[in-house]
DSSP file (Angstrom, degrees, kcal/mol; ACC not computed):
  #  RESIDUE AA STRUCTURE BP1 BP2  ACC     N-H-->O    O-->H-N    N-H-->O    O-->H-N    TCO  KAPPA ALPHA  PHI   PSI    X-CA   Y-CA   Z-CA
    1    1 A M              0   0    0      0, 0.0     2,-0.3     0, 0.0     3,-0.0   0.000 360.0 360.0 360.0 139.6  133.5  115.4  152.3
    2    2 A T        -     0   0    0      2,-0.1     4,-0.1     1,-0.1     0, 0.0  -0.986 360.0-153.4-141.3 151.4  129.8  115.2  152.0
    3    3 A N  S    S+     0   0    0     -2,-0.3    -1,-0.1     2,-0.1     3,-0.1   0.367  74.0  98.7-101.1   2.8  127.0  113.1  153.3
    4    4 A K  S    S-     0   0    0      1,-0.1    -2,-0.1    -3,-0.0     2,-0.1  -0.542  88.4 -93.7 -84.1 154.1  124.9  113.8  150.2
    5    5 A P        -     0   0    0      0, 0.0     2,-0.7     0, 0.0    -1,-0.1  -0.406  35.1-124.6 -66.7 144.2  124.8  111.3  147.3
    6    6 A I        +     0   0    0      1,-0.2     3,-0.1    22,-0.1    -4,-0.0  -0.823  35.5 169.1 -92.0 117.9  127.3  111.9  144.6
    7    7 A S        +     0   0    0     -2,-0.7    24,-3.4     1,-0.3     2,-0.4   0.742  61.6  31.1-102.2 -27.9  125.4  112.2  141.3
    8    8 A D  E     -a   31   0A   0     22,-0.2     2,-0.4    24,-0.1    -1,-0.3  -0.998  54.5-172.8-137.3 136.2  128.1  113.4  138.9
    9    9 A V  E     -a   32   0A   0     22,-2.7    24,-3.3    -2,-0.4     2,-0.5  -0.999  19.9-143.3-125.5 127.6  131.9  112.9  138.7
   10   10 A I  E     -a   33   0A   0     -2,-0.4    24,-0.2    22,-0.2     3,-0.1  -0.780   1.3-150.9 -96.2 129.8  133.9  114.9  136.2
   11   11 A L        -     0   0    0     22,-3.1    24,-0.4    -2,-0.5    27,-0.1  -0.885   6.5-166.2 -92.1 112.0  136.8  113.4  134.3
   12   12 A P  S    S-     0   0    0      0, 0.0    85,-1.6     0, 0.0     2,-0.3   0.694  70.5 -19.6 -75.8 -15.8  139.1  116.4  133.6
   13   13 A D  S    S-     0   0    0     83,-0.2     6,-0.1     2,-0.2    83,-0.1  -0.950  75.3 -88.5-169.2-175.0  141.1  114.3  131.1
   14   14 A H  S    S+     0   0    0     -2,-0.3    35,-0.1     4,-0.1    82,-0.0   0.508  74.7 126.5 -86.8  -5.2  141.9  110.7  130.2
   15   15 A D    >>  -     0   0    0      1,-0.1     4,-2.9     4,-0.1     3,-1.9  -0.192  68.9-122.0 -58.3 143.9  144.8  110.1  132.6
   16   16 A P  H 3> S+     0   0    0      0, 0.0     4,-1.8     0, 0.0     5,-0.2   0.788 108.6  69.8 -57.0 -28.9  144.6  107.1  134.9
   17   17 A E  H 34 S+     0   0    0      2,-0.2    -2,-0.1     1,-0.1    -3,-0.0   0.777 118.3  21.2 -62.7 -22.7  145.0  109.4  137.9
   18   18 A Y  H X4 S+     0   0    0     -3,-1.9     3,-1.0     2,-0.1    -1,-0.1   0.794 130.9  40.6-105.7 -53.1  141.5  110.7  137.1
   19   19 A A  H >< S+     0   0    0     -4,-2.9     3,-1.7     1,-0.2     4,-0.3   0.632  95.1  83.3 -76.3 -13.4  139.8  108.0  134.9
   20   20 A G  T 3< S+     0   0    0     -4,-1.8     3,-0.3    -5,-0.4    -1,-0.2   0.726  89.0  52.5 -64.2 -21.5  141.2  105.2  137.0
   21   21 A G  T X> S+     0   0    0     -3,-1.0     4,-1.9     1,-0.2     3,-0.6   0.372  76.7 104.3 -93.5   5.4  138.4  105.5  139.5
   22   22 A S  H <> S+     0   0    0     -3,-1.7     4,-2.7     1,-0.2     5,-0.2   0.830  73.3  58.4 -59.8 -35.8  135.5  105.4  137.0
   23   23 A A  H 3> S+     0   0    0     -3,-0.3     4,-2.3    -4,-0.3    -1,-0.2   0.912 107.8  48.0 -61.4 -40.7  134.5  101.8  137.8
   24   24 A Y  H <> S+     0   0    0     -3,-0.6     4,-1.8     2,-0.2    -2,-0.2   0.954 112.3  47.6 -63.4 -49.4  133.9  102.8  141.4
   25   25 A W  H  <>S+     0   0    0     -4,-1.9     5,-2.4     1,-0.2     4,-0.3   0.901 113.4  48.2 -60.7 -40.7  131.9  105.9  140.5
   26   26 A K  H ><5S+     0   0    0     -4,-2.7     3,-1.4     1,-0.2    -1,-0.2   0.906 107.8  56.0 -65.0 -40.6  129.8  103.9  138.0
   27   27 A R  H 3<5S+     0   0    0     -4,-2.3    -1,-0.2     1,-0.3    -2,-0.2   0.841 107.2  48.4 -62.1 -34.8  129.2  101.1  140.6
   28   28 A I  T 3<5S-     0   0    0     -4,-1.8    -1,-0.3    -5,-0.1    -2,-0.2   0.424 123.0-105.1 -89.0   3.9  127.7  103.6  143.1
   29   29 A G  T < 5 +     0   0    0     -3,-1.4    -3,-0.2     1,-0.3     2,-0.2   0.581  69.4 145.0  92.0   9.7  125.5  105.0  140.4
   30   30 A A      < -     0   0    0     -5,-2.4     2,-0.3    -6,-0.2    -1,-0.3  -0.545  52.7-115.3 -79.9 146.7  127.2  108.3  139.7
   31   31 A N  E     -a    8   0A   0    -24,-3.4   -22,-2.7    -2,-0.2     2,-0.7  -0.639  21.9-140.6 -73.5 136.8  127.3  109.8  136.2
   32   32 A I  E     -a    9   0A   0     -2,-0.3    38,-2.1   -24,-0.2    37,-1.5  -0.910  24.0-160.5-101.6 110.8  130.8  109.9  134.8
   33   33 A V  E     +ab  10  70A   0    -24,-3.3   -22,-3.1    -2,-0.7     2,-0.3  -0.764  24.2 139.4-101.6 134.2  130.9  113.2  133.0
   34   34 A A  E     - b   0  71A   0     36,-1.8    38,-1.6    -2,-0.4     2,-0.2  -0.961  49.9 -90.3-157.5 170.8  133.5  114.1  130.3
   35   35 A T  E  >  - b   0  72A   0    -24,-0.4     4,-2.0    -2,-0.3    38,-0.2  -0.496  39.8-112.3 -81.4 161.6  133.9  115.8  127.0
   36   36 A E  H  > S+     0   0    0     36,-2.6     4,-2.6     1,-0.2     5,-0.2   0.860 119.3  58.5 -60.5 -34.9  133.6  113.7  123.8
   37   37 A L  H  > S+     0   0    0     36,-0.4     4,-2.5    35,-0.3    -1,-0.2   0.906 104.9  48.8 -63.3 -41.5  137.3  114.3  123.2
   38   38 A T  H  > S+     0   0    0      2,-0.2     4,-2.8     1,-0.2    -1,-0.2   0.917 110.8  50.8 -64.2 -42.0  138.1  112.6  126.5
   39   39 A E  H  X S+     0   0    0     -4,-2.0     4,-2.2     2,-0.2    -2,-0.2   0.937 112.2  46.7 -60.1 -45.8  135.9  109.7  125.7
   40   40 A Q  H  X S+     0   0    0     -4,-2.6     4,-2.0     1,-0.2    -2,-0.2   0.904 113.1  49.5 -61.9 -41.5  137.6  109.3  122.3
   41   41 A T  H  X S+     0   0    0     -4,-2.5     4,-3.3     2,-0.2     5,-0.2   0.894 108.7  52.4 -67.3 -39.9  141.0  109.5  123.9
   42   42 A L  H  X S+     0   0    0     -4,-2.8     4,-1.8     1,-0.2    -1,-0.2   0.941 110.2  48.5 -58.4 -47.1  140.1  106.9  126.5
   43   43 A K  H  < S+     0   0    0     -4,-2.2    -2,-0.2     1,-0.2    -1,-0.2   0.891 120.8  36.6 -60.1 -40.0  139.0  104.5  123.8
   44   44 A R  H  < S+     0   0    0     -4,-2.0    -2,-0.2    -5,-0.2    -1,-0.2   0.868 130.8  23.4 -81.6 -38.8  142.2  105.1  121.8
   45   45 A D  H  X S+     0   0    0     -4,-3.3     4,-2.9    -5,-0.2     5,-0.2   0.344  81.5 108.3-118.7   5.8  144.8  105.5  124.5
   46   46 A W  H  X S+     0   0    0     -4,-1.8     4,-2.1    -5,-0.2     5,-0.2   0.913  85.5  44.9 -57.3 -47.5  143.7  103.7  127.8
   47   47 A A  H  > S+     0   0    0      1,-0.2     4,-2.2     2,-0.2    -1,-0.2   0.924 116.0  46.7 -63.2 -43.9  146.1  100.8  127.6
   48   48 A E  H  > S+     0   0    0      2,-0.2     4,-2.7     1,-0.2    -1,-0.2   0.874 109.3  54.7 -66.4 -37.4  149.0  103.0  126.7
   49   49 A A  H  X S+     0   0    0     -4,-2.9     4,-2.2     2,-0.2    -1,-0.2   0.902 109.6  47.6 -63.2 -40.2  148.2  105.5  129.5
   50   50 A G  H  X S+     0   0    0     -4,-2.1     4,-2.5    -5,-0.2    -2,-0.2   0.914 111.4  50.1 -65.1 -43.2  148.2  102.7  132.0
   51   51 A D  H  X S+     0   0    0     -4,-2.2     4,-1.2     1,-0.2    -2,-0.2   0.912 111.0  49.6 -61.2 -42.7  151.5  101.4  130.7
   52   52 A F  H  X S+     0   0    0     -4,-2.7     4,-0.8     1,-0.2     3,-0.3   0.909 110.9  49.8 -62.8 -42.7  153.0  104.9  130.9
   53   53 A T  H >X S+     0   0    0     -4,-2.2     4,-2.5     1,-0.2     3,-1.0   0.917 108.8  51.7 -63.1 -43.8  151.8  105.3  134.5
   54   54 A R  H 3< S+     0   0    0     -4,-2.5    -1,-0.2     1,-0.3    -2,-0.2   0.739  96.7  69.2 -67.6 -22.1  153.2  101.9  135.5
   55   55 A K  H 3< S+     0   0    0     -4,-1.2    -1,-0.3    -3,-0.3    -2,-0.2   0.871 116.8  23.9 -60.2 -36.3  156.6  102.9  134.1
   56   56 A Y  H << S+     0   0    0     -3,-1.0    -2,-0.2    -4,-0.8    -1,-0.2   0.681 135.9  35.1-102.4 -24.5  156.8  105.5  136.9
   57   57 A F  S >< S-     0   0    0     -4,-2.5     3,-2.6    -5,-0.2    -1,-0.2  -0.724  70.4-174.8-130.3  80.3  154.5  103.8  139.5
   58   58 A P  T 3  S+     0   0    0      0, 0.0    -4,-0.1     0, 0.0    -1,-0.1   0.704  79.6  57.2 -55.1 -25.3  155.1  100.0  139.0
   59   59 A T  T 3  S+     0   0    0      2,-0.1    -5,-0.1    -5,-0.0    -2,-0.0   0.477  73.1 121.3 -87.8   0.2  152.3   99.0  141.4
   60   60 A Y    <   -     0   0    0     -3,-2.6    -6,-0.1    -7,-0.1    -3,-0.1  -0.467  67.5-120.2 -63.0 128.6  149.6  100.9  139.6
   61   61 A P        -     0   0    0      0, 0.0     2,-0.7     0, 0.0    -1,-0.1  -0.236  14.3-109.7 -73.0 157.7  147.0   98.2  138.7
   62   62 A S        -     0   0    0     -8,-0.0     2,-0.4   -11,-0.0   -15,-0.1  -0.792  45.6-165.8 -80.8 117.5  145.9   97.3  135.2
   63   63 A L        -     0   0    0     -2,-0.7     2,-0.1   -16,-0.0   -13,-0.1  -0.844  20.4-115.1-112.0 143.7  142.3   98.6  135.1
   64   64 A L        -     0   0    0     -2,-0.4     2,-0.3     1,-0.1   -41,-0.2  -0.461  42.1-100.8 -69.3 146.9  139.5   97.8  132.7
   65   65 A L        -     0   0    0     -2,-0.1     2,-0.5   -43,-0.1    -1,-0.1  -0.548  37.2-172.3 -70.5 128.1  138.4  100.8  130.6
   66   66 A V        -     0   0    0     -2,-0.3   -44,-0.1   -47,-0.2     3,-0.1  -0.985  15.3-146.2-122.1 117.5  135.2  102.4  131.9
   67   67 A L        -     0   0    0     -2,-0.5   -35,-0.1     1,-0.1   -28,-0.1  -0.404  27.5 -88.1 -83.1 157.5  133.8  105.0  129.6
   68   68 A P        -     0   0    0      0, 0.0   -35,-0.2     0, 0.0    -1,-0.1  -0.251  24.9-148.7 -57.8 151.1  131.9  108.2  130.6
   69   69 A T  S    S+     0   0    0    -37,-1.5     2,-0.4     1,-0.3   -36,-0.2   0.574  86.5  34.2 -96.8 -13.1  128.2  107.8  131.0
   70   70 A K  E    S-b   33   0A   0    -38,-2.1   -36,-1.8   -35,-0.0     2,-0.3  -0.957  72.8-176.1-144.7 121.1  127.5  111.4  130.0
   71   71 A T  E     -b   34   0A   0     -2,-0.4     2,-0.3   -38,-0.2   -36,-0.2  -0.869   9.3-159.6-121.7 155.4  129.5  113.3  127.4
   72   72 A Y  E     -b   35   0A   0    -38,-1.6   -36,-2.6    -2,-0.3   -35,-0.3  -0.957  29.2-121.4-129.0 147.8  129.5  116.9  126.1
   73   73 A K  S    S-     0   0    0     -2,-0.3   -36,-0.4   -38,-0.2    -1,-0.1   0.919  84.4 -51.5 -54.7 -47.7  130.9  118.2  122.8
   74   74 A A  S    S+     0   0    0      1,-0.6    -2,-0.1   -39,-0.1    14,-0.1  -0.102 116.2  34.3-152.5-101.3  133.1  120.6  124.7
   75   75 A D        +     0   0    0     12,-0.2    -1,-0.6    11,-0.1     2,-0.3  -0.314  65.8 175.7 -68.2 151.9  132.0  123.1  127.4
   76   76 A F  E     -C   85   0B   0      9,-2.0     9,-2.6    -3,-0.1     2,-0.4  -0.981  22.7-140.8-152.2 163.2  129.2  122.1  129.8
   77   77 A K  E     -C   84   0B   0     -2,-0.3     2,-0.3     7,-0.2     7,-0.2  -0.986  16.2-176.4-127.9 139.8  127.3  123.2  132.8
   78   78 A L  E >>> +C   83   0B   0      5,-2.9     5,-1.8    -2,-0.4     3,-0.7  -0.866  64.7  26.9-125.8 163.0  126.1  121.1  135.8
   79   79 A E  G >45S-     0   0    0     -2,-0.3     3,-1.6     1,-0.3    -1,-0.2   0.907 135.1 -54.0  52.0  48.8  124.0  122.0  138.8
   80   80 A N  G 345S-     0   0    0      1,-0.3    -1,-0.3    -3,-0.2    -2,-0.0   0.829 110.3 -46.9  56.8  35.6  122.2  124.9  137.0
   81   81 A G  G <45S+     0   0    0     -3,-0.7    -1,-0.3     2,-0.3    -2,-0.2   0.433 110.6 117.4  88.7  -0.2  125.5  126.5  136.1
   82   82 A D  T <<5S+     0   0    0     -3,-1.6     2,-0.4    -4,-0.6    21,-0.3   0.678  81.5  40.2 -72.3 -15.7  127.1  126.2  139.5
   83   83 A I  E   <S-C   78   0B   0     -5,-1.8    -5,-2.9    18,-0.2     2,-0.5  -0.998  74.8-172.0-132.5 128.5  129.7  123.9  137.9
   84   84 A R  E     -CD  77 100B   0     16,-2.6    16,-3.1    -2,-0.4     2,-0.5  -0.980  13.3-153.4-126.7 125.6  131.2  124.7  134.5
   85   85 A G  E     -CD  76  99B   0     -9,-2.6    -9,-2.0    -2,-0.5     2,-0.5  -0.841  18.2-164.9 -92.1 130.9  133.5  122.4  132.5
   86   86 A L  E     - D   0  98B   0     12,-3.0    12,-2.4    -2,-0.5     2,-0.7  -0.946  14.2-170.5-125.8 113.2  135.7  124.5  130.1
   87   87 A Y        +     0   0    0     -2,-0.5   -12,-0.2    10,-0.2    10,-0.1  -0.904  16.1 164.2 -98.9 115.7  137.6  123.0  127.2
   88   88 A L        -     0   0    0     -2,-0.7    46,-0.1     1,-0.4    -1,-0.1   0.400  56.1 -76.4-112.9  -0.2  139.9  125.8  125.9
   89   89 A G  S    S-     0   0    0      7,-0.4    -1,-0.4     5,-0.1     7,-0.0  -0.652  72.2 -28.6 129.1 174.9  142.3  123.8  123.8
   90   90 A P        +     0   0    0      0, 0.0    41,-0.3     0, 0.0     4,-0.2  -0.236  64.3 138.4 -61.4 147.5  145.2  121.4  124.2
   91   91 A S  S    S-     0   0    0      2,-2.2    33,-1.9    31,-0.1    37,-0.2  -0.256  76.6  -6.0-150.2-117.2  147.5  121.9  127.2
   92   92 A H  S    S+     0   0    0     31,-0.2     2,-0.3    -2,-0.1    30,-0.2   0.905 144.8   8.5 -57.1 -42.4  149.1  119.2  129.4
   93   93 A N  S >  S-     0   0    0     30,-0.1    -2,-2.2    31,-0.1     3,-0.8  -0.885  84.7-111.8-128.5 163.3  147.0  116.7  127.4
   94   94 A A  T 3  S+     0   0    0     -2,-0.3    -5,-0.1    -4,-0.2   -56,-0.1   0.775 116.7  42.2 -65.5 -25.0  145.0  117.3  124.3
   95   95 A D  T 3  S+     0   0    0    -58,-0.1    -1,-0.2    -5,-0.1   -60,-0.2   0.336  80.1 134.1-108.8   6.9  141.7  116.7  126.2
   96   96 A D    <   -     0   0    0     -3,-0.8    -8,-0.4   -83,-0.1    -7,-0.4  -0.254  32.3-169.9 -60.2 141.1  142.3  118.6  129.5
   97   97 A I        -     0   0    0    -85,-1.6     2,-0.3   -10,-0.1   -10,-0.2  -0.910  18.8-130.4-125.7 159.1  139.5  120.7  130.8
   98   98 A F  E     -D   86   0B   0    -12,-2.4   -12,-3.0    -2,-0.3     2,-0.5  -0.764  16.6-148.0 -95.5 151.9  139.2  123.3  133.6
   99   99 A V  E     -DE  85 108B   0      9,-2.2     9,-3.7    -2,-0.3     2,-0.4  -0.990  15.6-162.9-123.6 122.5  136.3  123.0  136.0
  100  100 A Y  E     -DE  84 107B   0    -16,-3.1   -16,-2.6    -2,-0.5     7,-0.2  -0.884  16.0-164.9-113.9 134.4  135.0  126.4  137.3
  101  101 A F  E  >> - E   0 106B   0      5,-3.0     5,-1.7    -2,-0.4     4,-1.4  -0.863  10.2-172.4-114.3  91.5  132.8  127.0  140.4
  102  102 A P  T  45S+     0   0    0      0, 0.0    -1,-0.2     0, 0.0   -20,-0.1   0.849  80.1  52.4 -60.8 -39.7  131.5  130.5  139.9
  103  103 A K  T  45S+     0   0    0    -21,-0.3   -20,-0.1     1,-0.2   -21,-0.0   0.892 118.8  37.0 -62.8 -38.0  129.8  131.0  143.3
  104  104 A E  T  45S-     0   0    0     -3,-0.4    -1,-0.2   -22,-0.2    39,-0.2   0.607 103.6-131.5 -87.6 -13.7  133.0  129.9  145.1
  105  105 A K  T  <5 +     0   0    0     -4,-1.4    38,-3.5     1,-0.2    39,-1.8   0.898  58.9 143.1  59.5  43.0  135.3  131.7  142.6
  106  106 A V  E   < -Ef 101 144B   0     -5,-1.7    -5,-3.0    36,-0.2     2,-0.5  -0.942  38.1-161.4-118.2 134.2  137.4  128.5  142.4
  107  107 A L  E     -Ef 100 145B   0     37,-2.5    39,-2.8    -2,-0.4     2,-0.6  -0.970   8.5-152.1-114.2 119.5  139.0  127.1  139.2
  108  108 A Y  E     +Ef  99 146B   0     -9,-3.7    -9,-2.2    -2,-0.5    39,-0.2  -0.827  20.7 171.4 -87.7 122.8  140.0  123.4  139.3
  109  109 A A  E >>  -     0   0B   0     37,-3.3     3,-2.6    -2,-0.6     4,-0.5   0.467  10.2-174.9-113.8  -5.2  143.0  123.1  136.9
  110  110 A G  E 34 S- f   0 147B   0     36,-0.9    38,-3.0     1,-0.3    39,-0.4  -0.184  73.6 -12.5  50.3-124.4  144.2  119.6  137.5
  111  111 A S  T 34 S+     0   0    0     36,-0.2    -1,-0.3     1,-0.2     3,-0.1   0.507 124.5  78.7 -85.8  -5.8  147.3  118.9  135.5
  112  112 A I  T <4 S+     0   0    0     -3,-2.6     2,-0.4     1,-0.2    -1,-0.2   0.928 100.9  28.9 -71.7 -44.8  147.0  122.1  133.4
  113  113 A L  S  < S+     0   0    0     -4,-0.5    35,-0.4    -3,-0.2    36,-0.3  -0.969  73.6 139.9-122.5 130.2  148.3  124.5  136.1
  114  114 A K        -     0   0    0     -2,-0.4    36,-0.1    44,-0.2    38,-0.1  -0.947  61.4 -98.2-157.3 172.1  150.8  123.6  138.8
  115  115 A E  S    S+     0   0    0     34,-0.4     2,-0.3    -2,-0.3    35,-0.1   0.662 107.8  37.6 -77.6 -14.3  153.8  125.1  140.6
  116  116 A H  S    S-     0   0    0      1,-0.1    -2,-0.1    33,-0.1    33,-0.0  -0.919  87.0-115.5-128.5 157.8  156.3  123.2  138.4
  117  117 A L        +     0   0    0     -2,-0.3    -1,-0.1     1,-0.1    -2,-0.0   0.904  53.1 177.6 -59.6 -41.0  156.2  122.3  134.8
  118  118 A G        -     0   0    0      2,-0.1     2,-0.5    -3,-0.1    -1,-0.1  -0.293  47.3  -3.7  71.1-158.4  156.0  118.7  135.5
  119  119 A N        +     0   0    0      1,-0.1     3,-0.2     2,-0.0     0, 0.0  -0.574  55.9 172.6 -74.6 117.8  155.7  116.0  132.9
  120  120 A L    >   +     0   0    0     -2,-0.5     3,-1.1     1,-0.1    -1,-0.1   0.140  40.8 118.1-108.8  17.7  155.4  117.6  129.4
  121  121 A A  T 3  S+     0   0    0      1,-0.3    -1,-0.1     3,-0.1   -28,-0.1   0.821  89.5  25.7 -56.4 -34.6  155.6  114.3  127.5
  122  122 A F  T 3  S+     0   0    0    -30,-0.2    -1,-0.3    -3,-0.2   -28,-0.2   0.283  95.9 122.4-113.6   8.9  152.1  114.7  126.0
  123  123 A A    <   -     0   0    0     -3,-1.1     2,-1.0   -30,-0.1   -31,-0.2  -0.438  61.7-134.5 -75.1 144.8  151.8  118.5  126.2
  124  124 A N     >  -     0   0    0    -33,-1.9     4,-2.8     1,-0.2     3,-0.2  -0.822  23.6-173.0 -95.0  93.8  151.2  120.5  123.1
  125  125 A L  T  4 S+     0   0    0     -2,-1.0    -1,-0.2     1,-0.2    45,-0.1   0.696  80.1  53.3 -68.4 -19.3  153.8  123.2  123.7
  126  126 A E  T  4 S+     0   0    0      2,-0.1     4,-0.4     1,-0.1    -1,-0.2   0.898 118.5  33.2 -77.8 -42.9  152.6  125.3  120.8
  127  127 A E  T  > S+     0   0    0     -3,-0.2     4,-2.5     1,-0.2     3,-0.4   0.760  99.3  80.8 -85.6 -26.5  148.9  125.4  121.9
  128  128 A Y  H  X S+     0   0    0     -4,-2.8     4,-2.1     1,-0.3     5,-0.2   0.898  94.0  46.8 -50.1 -51.9  149.4  125.4  125.7
  129  129 A P  H  > S+     0   0    0      0, 0.0     4,-2.0     0, 0.0    -1,-0.3   0.869 112.0  52.2 -61.8 -33.7  150.2  129.1  125.9
  130  130 A R  H  > S+     0   0    0     -4,-0.4     4,-2.3    -3,-0.4    -2,-0.2   0.888 106.7  52.9 -67.0 -38.5  147.1  129.9  123.6
  131  131 A T  H  X S+     0   0    0     -4,-2.5     4,-1.8   -41,-0.3    -1,-0.2   0.918 109.8  48.1 -62.0 -43.4  144.9  127.8  125.9
  132  132 A L  H  X S+     0   0    0     -4,-2.1     4,-2.2    -5,-0.2    -1,-0.2   0.868 109.4  53.5 -65.4 -35.6  146.1  129.8  128.9
  133  133 A Q  H  X S+     0   0    0     -4,-2.0     4,-2.3     2,-0.2    -2,-0.2   0.903 106.5  51.9 -64.9 -40.5  145.4  133.0  127.0
  134  134 A K  H  X S+     0   0    0     -4,-2.3     4,-0.8     2,-0.2    -1,-0.2   0.888 108.0  52.9 -61.4 -38.3  141.9  131.9  126.3
  135  135 A L  H ><>S+     0   0    0     -4,-1.8     3,-1.1     1,-0.2     5,-0.5   0.941 109.4  48.0 -61.8 -47.0  141.5  131.3  130.0
  136  136 A R  H ><5S+     0   0    0     -4,-2.2     3,-1.7     1,-0.2    -2,-0.2   0.899 106.3  58.4 -59.0 -40.4  142.6  134.8  130.8
  137  137 A Q  H 3<5S+     0   0    0     -4,-2.3    -1,-0.2     1,-0.3    -2,-0.2   0.662  92.4  67.8 -68.1 -16.0  140.2  136.2  128.1
  138  138 A L  T <<5S-     0   0    0     -3,-1.1    -1,-0.3    -4,-0.8    -2,-0.2   0.709  91.8-147.6 -73.5 -19.0  137.3  134.7  129.9
  139  139 A H  T < 5 -     0   0    0     -3,-1.7     2,-0.1    -4,-0.4    -3,-0.1   0.893  26.7-177.5  51.7  45.2  137.8  137.1  132.8
  140  140 A L      < -     0   0    0     -5,-0.5     2,-0.8     1,-0.1    -1,-0.2  -0.457  33.5-115.1 -70.5 143.2  136.6  134.6  135.3
  141  141 A E        +     0   0    0     -2,-0.1     2,-0.5   -35,-0.1    -1,-0.1  -0.740  46.3 176.8 -78.5 112.9  136.4  135.7  138.9
  142  142 A I        +     0   0    0     -2,-0.8   -36,-0.2     1,-0.1     3,-0.1  -0.975  26.7 162.2-127.0 120.0  139.0  133.4  140.5
  143  143 A D  S    S+     0   0    0    -38,-3.5     2,-0.4    -2,-0.5   -37,-0.2   0.745  76.4  22.5 -96.5 -35.7  140.1  133.6  144.2
  144  144 A K  E     -f  106   0B   0    -39,-1.8   -37,-2.5    11,-0.2     2,-0.5  -0.983  59.5-156.4-136.7 144.3  141.6  130.1  144.3
  145  145 A I  E     -fG 107 154B   0      9,-2.8     9,-2.3    -2,-0.4     2,-0.6  -0.984  14.3-149.2-116.6 130.1  143.1  127.6  141.7
  146  146 A I  E     -fG 108 153B   0    -39,-2.8   -37,-3.3    -2,-0.5   -36,-0.9  -0.890  15.1-161.6-101.0 122.9  143.2  123.9  142.7
  147  147 A S  E     -f  110   0B   0      5,-2.9   -36,-0.2    -2,-0.6   -33,-0.1  -0.749  20.1-140.4-104.4 150.0  146.1  122.1  141.1
  148  148 A G  S    S+     0   0    0    -38,-3.0     2,-0.3   -35,-0.4   -37,-0.2   0.453  83.0  47.3 -87.9  -0.8  146.3  118.3  140.7
  149  149 A H  S    S-     0   0    0    -39,-0.4   -34,-0.4     2,-0.3    -2,-0.1  -0.976 107.7 -10.5-143.4 153.3  150.0  118.1  141.6
  150  150 A W  S    S+     0   0    0     -2,-0.3     2,-0.1   -36,-0.1    -3,-0.0  -0.316 123.8  14.6  57.3-137.3  152.4  119.5  144.3
  151  151 A S  S    S-     0   0    0      1,-0.1    -2,-0.3    -5,-0.0   -36,-0.2  -0.440  73.6-151.1 -66.4 137.1  150.7  122.1  146.4
  152  152 A A  S    S+     0   0    0     -2,-0.1    -5,-2.9    -6,-0.1     2,-0.5   0.863  70.0  57.0 -81.8 -36.8  147.0  122.0  145.8
  153  153 A V  E     +G  146   0B   0     -7,-0.2     2,-0.3    -9,-0.1    -7,-0.2  -0.847  59.5 157.3-111.3 130.9  145.8  125.5  146.5
  154  154 A H  E     -G  145   0B   0     -9,-2.3    -9,-2.8    -2,-0.5    -2,-0.0  -0.885  36.8-109.0-138.2 166.7  147.1  128.6  144.7
  155  155 A G    >   -     0   0    0     -2,-0.3     3,-1.9   -11,-0.2     4,-0.2  -0.417  46.1 -92.1 -89.0 174.7  146.0  132.1  143.9
  156  156 A P  T >  S+     0   0    0      0, 0.0     3,-1.5     0, 0.0     4,-0.5   0.669 115.7  79.2 -64.2 -16.8  145.0  133.3  140.4
  157  157 A E  T 3> S+     0   0    0      1,-0.3     4,-2.3     2,-0.2     3,-0.3   0.677  72.4  82.2 -64.7 -15.4  148.6  134.5  139.7
  158  158 A L  H <> S+     0   0    0     -3,-1.9     4,-2.8     1,-0.2     5,-0.3   0.826  81.8  62.8 -59.1 -30.8  149.4  130.8  139.0
  159  159 A I  H <> S+     0   0    0     -3,-1.5     4,-2.0     1,-0.2    -1,-0.2   0.954 109.8  37.4 -59.8 -50.6  148.0  131.3  135.5
  160  160 A D  H  > S+     0   0    0     -4,-0.5     4,-2.3    -3,-0.3    -2,-0.2   0.868 115.3  54.9 -70.7 -36.2  150.7  133.8  134.6
  161  161 A Q  H  X S+     0   0    0     -4,-2.3     4,-2.0     2,-0.2    -2,-0.2   0.924 111.0  44.7 -61.9 -44.3  153.4  132.0  136.6
  162  162 A Y  H  X S+     0   0    0     -4,-2.8     4,-2.5     1,-0.2    -1,-0.2   0.905 111.1  54.0 -68.4 -39.8  152.8  128.8  134.7
  163  163 A G  H  X S+     0   0    0     -4,-2.0     4,-2.3    -5,-0.3    -1,-0.2   0.901 108.6  49.6 -58.1 -41.3  152.7  130.7  131.4
  164  164 A A  H  X S+     0   0    0     -4,-2.3     4,-2.5     2,-0.2    -1,-0.2   0.891 109.5  51.2 -65.9 -39.9  156.1  132.2  132.2
  165  165 A M  H  X S+     0   0    0     -4,-2.0     4,-2.4     2,-0.2    -2,-0.2   0.906 110.7  49.2 -63.4 -40.9  157.5  128.8  133.0
  166  166 A L  H  X S+     0   0    0     -4,-2.5     4,-2.6     2,-0.2    -2,-0.2   0.922 110.9  50.0 -62.8 -43.6  156.2  127.4  129.7
  167  167 A K  H  X S+     0   0    0     -4,-2.3     4,-2.6     2,-0.2     5,-0.2   0.929 111.9  47.1 -61.7 -46.3  157.7  130.4  127.8
  168  168 A E  H  X S+     0   0    0     -4,-2.5     4,-2.7     1,-0.2     6,-0.5   0.918 112.1  50.8 -62.2 -42.9  161.1  129.9  129.4
  169  169 A H  H  X S+     0   0    0     -4,-2.4     4,-2.3     5,-0.3    -2,-0.2   0.914 112.7  45.9 -60.1 -43.9  161.0  126.2  128.7
  170  170 A T  H  < S+     0   0    0     -4,-2.6    -2,-0.2     1,-0.2    -1,-0.2   0.902 116.6  44.5 -67.2 -41.3  160.2  126.8  125.1
  171  171 A E  H  < S+     0   0    0     -4,-2.6    -2,-0.2    -5,-0.2    -1,-0.2   0.857 127.0  27.9 -73.2 -35.5  162.8  129.4  124.7
  172  172 A T  H  < S-     0   0    0     -4,-2.7    -2,-0.2    -5,-0.2    -3,-0.2   0.636 100.3-121.6-102.6 -16.8  165.6  127.6  126.5
  173  173 A G     <        0   0    0     -4,-2.3    -4,-0.2    -5,-0.4    -3,-0.2   0.537 360.0 360.0  85.2   6.1  164.7  124.0  125.9
  174  174 A H              0   0    0     -6,-0.5    -5,-0.3    -5,-0.2    -4,-0.1   0.315 360.0 360.0-163.8 360.0  164.5  123.3  129.7
């Protein structure tokens, strides 16, 4: 919670759980920040993403598409580098990004890292482990990982735990 004005809101991917609030953020004057890939995916898949969401959550409303107001080719920095958006490749979705807060040593992972595999319907299971390897290779100082599903706060070991779950899923088929 903050009493300061919100100037930038980051869309970590095109899913309605994140992009569904864009009309509100735009209405209060915040920049909606995303990668160019997320913008392209929103344009192409917004209606289908809403239909998919309503399949599991029937009361989810039909929302008009609101595009980002500020896009970046891939990685970006906000607040003089205090916030970093990192696109490392396909994972849960083709356009998912991590958001890293270096001063706080916090990595926001959204749908990419969580305590269970979750929905893999749109995951690129071939690239997902490579994306996690790229994350490891950055050698970011991480004290906490924030996940978008189930328990919210985890330690840095979640990266390897999720990688192991993906490997088992790929090898066994479940």
